[in-house]
N, C-alpha and C positions, 0 to 999 in steps of 0.2 A: 494409502493414507492420503488425506487431503488437509490442507490448512487454508482457511478462508478469512476474509476481512470480518472484523467484529461487526455484528449487525447494528450497533449503535452509531457507527461512523457515518454511513450514508444518511441516517436520520438527522444527525447533527449538522451535516453539510447542507441538507435541505432547509433546516431551520435557520442556518446562517444566510442562505439565499433569501428567504422570506424576511429575515431581520434587516437585510440591506435595503430591500424595497420599502419596508415600513419606516426605516429611518429616513430614507429619501422623501417619502410622503410627508413625514413630520417636519423635516428641516430644509428641504430643497426650495420650497416657496417659488417655484417657477424657474429656478436656476437650471438650465439645460445641462451644464457640465456635471452637476451632482447627480442628475438622473442618468446620464450616460455612464458615469462611474458606478453607480448602484446597479444599473442594468448589466454592465459588464461583469461585475462581481457576482450577481445573481446567476447569470448564464454560466460563468465558470464553475461556480460551486454546484450548480445543478448538473452540469456535465460530469464533474468529478464524482458526484453522488450516483449518477446513472451508471458510470463505469463500475462502481462498487456493487451496485445492484445487479447488473447484467453479467459481470465477470467476478463473482465473489471469491472463487478459488484462485489463490495466488501461487500456490505450490502444491504439487502432488508427487507422490513417490511410490514406487513399488520395487520389486526385486530386479527389474530391468534398468531402472534409472529414475531420474526426476523430470517432471514437466514444469517449466517455469513460464510465467507470463512476462512477455517482453513488450515494451512500448505500451500502447493503449490497450490492445486486446489480442495481440498475437501470442500464440503458445509455441514453445520450443521444447522438444524432448531431448534430454541429455543422458546418454548411457553412462553408467557408473565409470566406465573406462575414460570418459572425456572429462570427468570431474577431478581436478587436482587436489582440492582442499575444501572442506566444509568446517567452518568455525564461527565462533561468536566474537564479534568485534565490539569491545567495550571501551567507551571513552567518557571522560569526565570533563565538563566545561562549566565554569562558574557555579560549581557546587551541584550541578545536575549530571546524572549518569544516564548515558544512552547505550543501548545494546542492540546490535543488528546481527541477523544471521547473514553470513557471507558464504556464497557458493562460488568458488573460483573454477571456471571452466577453461582456463588458459586464455582463450581469445575474448572472454567476457567475464564480467564480475556481476553477480546478482545479489542485491541487498534487500533484506526484508526486516521490517520492524515487528515488534510484538503486535501492533495494530494490524499489520498486513496478514500476520499468521493466525491471529486469534489465540496465540499461545506464547509462552516464553521461549525466546530463541534457544536457551540452554536445553529445554525439553525437546525441541525439534531436532537439535543436533544429535541428541541421544537416540531419538527414534530413527533418524536417518542413518546413523552408524549401525543400528541393529538391522535395518533393511539391507544395507550395503554388504554386511558380512554374511 
């Protein structure tokens, strides 16, 4: 099983990069600092979108264990015996609720949002529990 980034996210990030450049063109009026800031924002958002396009699968699982993405593009395979706990971490702040899938591997903690997984974290926990047993 694989869980991947929602396809709309890289498109939205690329639109944000274009919007930064359009706003700079509209309001910078020769101000080099605004152009530098807009360019840095555009480069950052484009890089972030490219990561989502080139490495869309954030989490994969089978009967042997799970494969997680670490850092920008590295993958790490964790056998089920190395995983101490899989749970959903729910928090409420200022009236907003956020849920993250948490995979505790002892030496590392891997967190995934619904946007990273393309599915609700509760559903992924259930599917991972089925694979693990």
